[in-house]
C-alpha positions in Angstrom: 18.3 15.0 -26.9 22.0 14.3 -27.1 24.4 17.3 -26.3 26.0 18.7 -29.4 29.7 19.0 -29.2 30.7 22.8 -29.5 34.4 22.5 -28.9 37.0 22.7 -31.6 37.1 21.3 -34.3 33.3 20.5 -34.1 32.5 24.2 -33.7 33.3 24.7 -37.3 30.3 22.7 -38.4 28.0 24.8 -36.3 29.6 27.9 -37.8 29.1 26.6 -41.3 25.3 26.0 -40.6 25.1 29.8 -39.8 27.2 30.7 -42.8 24.9 28.5 -45.1 21.8 30.1 -43.7 23.1 33.6 -44.1 24.5 33.0 -47.6 21.5 31.1 -49.0 18.1 32.7 -48.3 16.3 29.6 -49.4 17.9 27.6 -46.5 16.0 27.3 -43.2 18.3 28.4 -40.4 17.0 25.9 -38.0 17.2 23.0 -40.4 20.9 23.9 -41.3 21.6 24.1 -37.5 20.0 20.6 -37.1 21.8 19.2 -40.0 25.3 20.4 -39.0 24.7 19.7 -35.3 23.9 16.1 -36.2 27.1 15.8 -38.4 29.1 17.2 -35.3 27.4 14.6 -33.0 28.0 11.8 -35.3 31.6 12.6 -35.7 32.1 13.1 -32.0 30.0 10.0 -30.8 31.6 7.8 -33.5 35.1 8.8 -32.3 36.0 9.4 -35.9 38.6 12.1 -35.2 40.1 10.4 -32.1 43.3 9.0 -33.6 44.2 12.2 -35.5 46.2 15.0 -34.0 44.5 18.4 -33.6 45.9 19.8 -36.9 44.7 16.9 -38.9 41.3 16.7 -37.0 40.7 20.3 -37.8 41.6 19.7 -41.4 39.1 16.9 -41.6 36.2 19.1 -40.2 37.2 22.0 -42.5 37.0 19.8 -45.6 33.7 18.3 -44.4 32.3 21.9 -44.0 33.3 22.7 -47.6 32.0 19.5 -49.1 28.8 19.2 -47.1 27.5 22.5 -48.7 28.4 21.2 -52.3 25.6 20.1 -54.7 26.9 16.4 -54.1 28.5 16.0 -50.9 29.3 12.4 -51.3 31.2 13.0 -54.5 33.0 16.0 -52.9 34.1 14.0 -50.0 35.2 11.1 -52.1 37.1 13.4 -54.4 38.8 15.0 -51.4 39.9 11.7 -49.8 41.2 10.4 -53.1 43.2 13.5 -53.8 45.2 13.2 -50.5 47.3 10.3 -52.1 48.6 12.7 -54.7 48.8 15.8 -52.6 48.7 15.5 -48.8 49.4 19.2 -48.3 50.3 19.9 -44.7 48.7 16.9 -43.1 50.6 14.9 -40.7 48.9 11.7 -41.4 47.3 11.8 -44.8 46.3 8.1 -44.9 44.4 8.4 -41.6 42.6 11.5 -42.8 41.6 9.8 -46.0 40.1 6.9 -43.9 38.3 9.5 -41.8 36.7 10.8 -44.9 35.7 7.3 -45.9 34.2 6.7 -42.5 32.3 9.9 -42.8 30.8 8.7 -46.1 29.3 5.6 -44.3 28.4 7.5 -41.1 26.5 10.3 -43.0 25.1 7.6 -45.4 26.5 9.4 -48.4 
């Protein structure tokens, strides 16, 4: 088994797994951990966040944590990526963040 990255910002994904399991009684805790650990591993091993500064990498993972627990994660990620053109918020490189979200859609097969 590959090691799961547990350092920031990947730790947010593991925390989200715990939150989902606590908030939704129908969710199996081990399955949630496995799914979010796989997401963290795919992001890390795929070098998806490597070209972002720490601030923007953290923002991407935060967005993914919110979107991956939505009823339609793929649509939520697409919407988040598309909205960046109109409102980049405090991102340092909104275009690169949007590309990261697009890569995540393919990487996570959404």
